[in-house]
C-alpha positions as CSV (number, residue, x, y, z in Angstrom):
1,M,-33.2,-5.1,-25.2
2,T,-34.0,-6.6,-22.1
3,Y,-31.0,-6.6,-20.6
4,Y,-30.3,-2.8,-21.1
5,F,-33.5,-1.7,-19.8
6,I,-32.9,-4.1,-16.0
7,V,-29.8,-2.1,-16.3
8,G,-30.8,1.6,-17.0
9,T,-33.8,1.1,-14.5
10,T,-31.6,0.1,-11.4
11,F,-29.1,2.5,-12.1
12,L,-32.1,5.6,-12.3
13,I,-32.9,4.1,-9.0
14,S,-29.9,4.4,-7.2
15,V,-29.2,7.1,-8.6
16,I,-32.3,9.1,-7.4
17,V,-31.9,6.7,-4.0
18,N,-27.6,8.4,-4.1
19,T,-29.3,11.8,-4.3
20,I,-31.9,11.8,-1.5
21,L,-28.7,10.3,0.7
22,K,-26.3,13.0,-0.5
23,N,-29.1,15.5,0.3
24,K,-30.1,14.2,3.7
25,F,-26.2,14.6,4.1
26,I,-26.4,17.7,3.6
27,A,-29.1,19.2,5.7
28,Y,-27.9,16.4,8.3
29,S,-24.3,18.6,7.8
30,K,-26.6,21.8,9.3
31,V,-27.6,19.3,12.1
32,Y,-25.1,20.2,15.0
33,L,-24.8,18.3,18.0
34,H,-25.9,19.7,21.1
35,S,-22.5,17.7,22.6
36,R,-20.4,19.2,20.3
37,M,-18.2,15.9,20.2
38,S,-17.2,15.1,16.5
39,G,-17.1,12.1,14.6
40,K,-13.9,11.4,15.3
41,E,-14.6,11.8,18.9
42,I,-17.8,9.8,18.3
43,A,-16.1,6.7,17.2
44,E,-13.3,6.5,19.9
45,K,-15.8,7.1,22.2
46,M,-17.9,4.0,21.3
47,L,-14.7,2.1,20.7
48,T,-13.7,2.4,24.1
49,D,-16.8,1.5,25.1
50,H,-17.0,-1.7,24.2
51,G,-13.5,-2.7,24.9
52,I,-11.9,-2.7,21.7
53,F,-8.7,-0.5,22.0
54,D,-6.8,-2.0,19.1
55,V,-9.1,0.2,16.5
56,N,-7.1,3.4,15.4
57,V,-9.3,6.2,14.0
58,L,-7.9,7.7,10.6
59,S,-9.5,10.4,8.4
60,V,-9.3,9.8,4.4
61,E,-10.0,12.0,1.7
62,G,-12.6,12.2,-0.2
63,E,-16.9,12.2,-0.2
64,L,-18.3,9.2,1.3
65,T,-15.0,7.7,1.5
66,D,-15.7,6.3,5.0
67,H,-15.0,2.2,6.2
68,Y,-13.7,0.1,8.1
69,N,-11.1,-2.2,7.2
70,P,-10.7,-5.4,9.2
71,I,-6.9,-5.9,7.6
72,N,-5.5,-3.5,9.5
73,K,-8.1,-2.8,12.3
74,T,-8.1,1.1,11.0
75,I,-12.2,3.0,10.8
76,N,-11.8,5.6,8.0
77,L,-13.8,8.6,8.0
78,S,-13.8,11.3,5.3
79,E,-12.4,14.7,6.3
80,K,-15.7,15.6,6.7
81,V,-16.8,13.1,8.5
82,Y,-13.6,13.0,10.9
83,N,-13.8,16.9,12.0
84,D,-17.5,17.7,11.7
85,R,-20.1,17.7,15.1
86,T,-23.4,16.5,13.4
87,A,-25.7,14.3,13.3
88,A,-24.8,13.2,9.6
89,S,-21.1,12.7,10.8
90,V,-22.5,10.8,13.9
91,A,-24.3,8.5,11.7
92,V,-21.5,7.6,9.8
93,A,-18.5,7.4,12.6
94,A,-20.9,5.1,14.5
95,H,-22.2,3.0,11.5
96,E,-18.5,2.2,10.7
97,C,-17.9,1.7,14.6
98,G,-20.7,-0.9,14.2
99,H,-18.4,-3.0,11.3
100,A,-15.5,-3.5,13.7
101,L,-17.2,-4.6,16.8
102,Q,-19.0,-6.8,14.0
103,H,-15.2,-8.2,13.7
104,R,-14.6,-7.8,17.0
105,L,-17.4,-10.6,18.2
106,G,-16.7,-12.7,15.4
107,Y,-19.5,-11.7,13.5
108,N,-20.3,-15.0,11.4
109,L,-21.8,-12.9,7.9
110,L,-18.6,-10.2,8.5
111,K,-15.9,-13.1,8.6
112,L,-17.5,-14.4,5.4
113,R,-17.9,-11.8,3.5
114,N,-14.3,-11.3,3.8
115,H,-13.5,-14.1,3.0
116,L,-15.2,-13.3,-0.6
117,V,-13.8,-10.7,-1.5
118,P,-10.2,-11.7,-2.6
119,I,-12.5,-13.9,-4.7
120,L,-14.5,-11.8,-5.8
121,N,-11.7,-9.2,-6.7
122,F,-10.4,-11.9,-9.1
123,S,-13.2,-13.0,-10.4
124,S,-14.1,-9.0,-11.4
125,K,-11.8,-8.7,-13.5
126,F,-13.3,-11.5,-16.2
127,I,-16.8,-11.3,-15.3
128,N,-18.0,-9.1,-18.6
129,I,-15.9,-10.5,-21.2
130,A,-17.0,-13.8,-20.2
131,I,-20.6,-12.9,-20.2
132,M,-20.5,-10.2,-23.3
133,S,-18.6,-13.2,-25.2
134,G,-19.6,-16.2,-24.1
135,L,-23.4,-14.1,-25.4
136,T,-21.6,-14.1,-28.5
137,I,-20.2,-17.5,-29.1
138,F,-23.6,-18.6,-27.5
139,Y,-26.1,-17.3,-29.9
140,S,-23.9,-17.5,-32.8
141,S,-23.9,-21.5,-32.7
142,G,-27.9,-21.4,-31.9
143,G,-27.7,-21.8,-28.0
144,K,-25.3,-25.1,-28.6
145,D,-21.8,-23.7,-27.3
146,S,-22.8,-22.1,-23.6
147,L,-19.5,-22.7,-22.2
148,I,-18.5,-19.6,-21.3
149,L,-21.4,-17.6,-20.9
150,Q,-22.0,-20.9,-17.9
151,L,-18.9,-19.7,-16.5
152,G,-19.2,-15.9,-17.0
153,I,-23.2,-16.3,-15.5
154,G,-21.4,-18.7,-12.2
155,L,-18.8,-15.6,-11.8
156,F,-21.3,-13.1,-11.6
157,F,-23.7,-15.4,-8.8
158,L,-20.8,-14.5,-6.9
159,V,-21.3,-11.0,-7.5
160,V,-24.7,-11.2,-6.5
161,V,-24.5,-13.8,-3.5
162,F,-21.9,-10.8,-1.7
163,S,-24.6,-8.0,-2.6
164,F,-27.4,-10.1,-0.9
165,I,-24.6,-11.5,2.2
166,T,-23.4,-7.4,2.4
167,L,-27.5,-6.4,3.5
168,P,-27.8,-7.6,6.7
169,I,-24.2,-6.6,7.1
170,E,-24.8,-3.4,6.2
171,F,-28.1,-3.4,8.8
172,D,-26.6,-4.9,11.5
173,A,-24.0,-2.0,12.0
174,S,-26.4,0.0,11.9
175,N,-28.5,-1.3,14.5
176,R,-25.5,-1.8,16.7
177,A,-25.1,2.3,16.1
178,L,-28.2,3.0,17.0
179,T,-28.7,1.2,19.8
180,W,-25.2,2.6,21.2
181,L,-26.3,6.3,20.3
182,R,-30.0,5.1,22.1
183,N,-28.2,3.9,25.3
184,K,-25.1,6.5,25.9
185,N,-27.0,9.6,25.5
186,V,-24.7,11.5,23.1
187,V,-27.5,12.4,21.0
188,N,-31.1,14.0,21.9
189,Y,-34.1,13.3,20.6
190,Q,-34.1,15.3,17.6
191,E,-30.6,13.9,16.2
192,Y,-30.9,10.3,17.1
193,H,-33.5,10.2,14.3
194,K,-31.9,12.1,11.7
195,A,-29.2,9.9,12.8
196,K,-31.5,7.0,12.0
197,E,-33.1,8.6,9.1
198,S,-29.4,8.9,7.2
199,L,-28.1,5.1,7.9
200,N,-32.0,3.9,6.4
201,W,-31.3,5.6,3.5
202,A,-27.5,4.7,3.4
203,A,-29.1,1.1,3.5
204,L,-31.3,1.4,0.7
205,T,-28.5,2.3,-1.1
206,Y,-27.0,-1.5,-0.6
207,V,-30.6,-2.7,-1.1
208,V,-31.1,-1.6,-4.8
209,S,-27.7,-2.7,-5.6
210,A,-28.6,-6.3,-4.7
211,L,-31.7,-6.2,-6.5
212,G,-29.9,-5.4,-9.3
213,S,-27.6,-8.0,-9.3
214,L,-30.5,-10.3,-9.0
215,A,-32.7,-8.8,-12.0
216,Q,-29.3,-9.4,-14.0
217,L,-28.9,-12.7,-12.9
218,I,-32.5,-14.2,-13.1
219,Y,-32.0,-11.7,-16.9
220,F,-28.8,-14.4,-17.7
221,L,-30.4,-17.6,-16.1
222,S,-33.5,-17.1,-18.1
223,I,-32.0,-16.9,-22.0
224,F,-31.0,-20.9,-21.1
225,T,-34.6,-21.3,-20.5
226,D,-36.1,-19.8,-23.8
227,K,-34.2,-21.1,-25.8
228,K,-35.2,-24.6,-24.5
229,E,-38.7,-23.5,-25.4
230,E,-37.6,-22.6,-29.0
231,H,-36.7,-25.9,-29.8
232,F,-40.3,-27.8,-28.6
């Protein structure tokens, strides 16, 4: 029950934060930039201003599908962000350029996360199976057989590490974006603060996800503690 409470609470908070985020983006998608620059133009200008000429800005399908791909060096903006000339689009476009700038500068945490991606993609296929089957075997054996459960928890630990490495990367990308927006005067005071608020709410989704994963990890580890106490 404790596990389901943790997962349920995390899910509920995540839904609330994502709902607020979507509402903010909807509202700020109606705040048009005085410069009339589109998300694509914002991204291209920020890249150029930082001397980055080998990254392409592309349009991709979907909503909130924006991301930077370090493998083929592309900034992929959802169609709305790519074409719109609003405070929401400028926030997202500049943020993704922040990741491109991190890549260009050799930002250590980004390099570490990129190295973890293939490992995490592989291990994610077995995490749930290992933990669920591990719990079954662990309890049916009276806590004597915990090898599979330990393996599952070890794999889940990688998820938690990945989540917390992601946090400073996302905050740093947003800070780089906001610094550029402020210094280059491509947005006015009102537009800047709406873009900043959008990025803050987007960052909060990563915080909720990381804390939720940490809470689950602590719960899994507590299983061993509870079993040890039963033996005393």
